[in-house]
C-alpha positions as CSV (number, residue, x, y, z in Angstrom):
1,X,102.5,83.1,65.5
2,X,100.2,80.6,67.4
3,X,102.8,80.3,70.2
4,X,102.9,84.1,70.5
5,X,99.2,84.4,70.8
6,X,98.9,81.6,73.4
7,X,101.8,83.1,75.4
8,X,100.1,86.5,75.3
9,X,96.8,85.0,76.4
10,X,98.5,83.3,79.4
11,X,100.4,86.4,80.5
12,X,98.7,87.8,83.6
13,X,101.4,90.3,84.8
14,X,99.4,93.2,83.5
15,X,96.3,92.0,85.2
16,X,98.2,91.7,88.5
17,X,99.5,95.2,88.2
18,X,95.9,96.5,87.6
19,X,94.7,94.6,90.6
20,X,97.4,96.1,92.8
21,X,96.5,99.5,91.5
22,X,92.8,99.0,92.3
23,X,93.6,97.8,95.8
24,X,95.8,100.9,96.4
25,X,93.0,103.1,95.1
26,X,90.5,101.4,97.4
27,X,92.7,101.9,100.4
28,X,93.3,105.5,99.5
29,X,89.5,106.2,99.2
30,X,88.9,104.4,102.6
31,X,91.6,106.5,104.3
32,X,90.2,109.7,102.9
33,X,86.8,108.8,104.1
34,X,88.0,107.9,107.6
35,X,90.1,111.0,108.0
36,X,87.4,113.2,106.7
37,X,85.0,111.7,109.2
38,X,87.5,112.0,112.1
39,X,88.9,115.4,111.1
40,X,87.0,117.3,113.8
41,X,88.2,115.1,116.6
42,X,91.7,115.0,115.2
43,X,91.8,118.8,115.0
44,X,90.6,119.1,118.6
45,X,93.3,116.6,119.8
46,X,96.1,118.4,118.0
47,X,94.9,121.8,119.2
48,X,94.9,120.5,122.8
49,X,98.4,119.1,122.4
50,X,99.6,122.4,120.9
51,X,98.1,124.4,123.7
52,X,99.6,122.1,126.3
53,X,103.0,122.4,124.7
54,X,102.7,126.2,124.6
55,X,101.7,126.3,128.3
56,X,104.7,124.0,129.2
57,X,107.1,126.3,127.3
58,X,105.6,129.4,128.9
59,X,106.1,127.9,132.4
60,X,109.8,127.5,131.9
């Protein structure tokens, strides 16, 4: 029983999985923040590209 408890105490695989989960969550929150901040300029850029493509297709 003592060996089982000492092995359980030394096992860090669960802690590693939690750390990776926290890192992934932090990256997701950062991406959401950046994309929310830049959403206006991104929308303008994609609107310009769409308009340019439509104009190029109409000119054919």
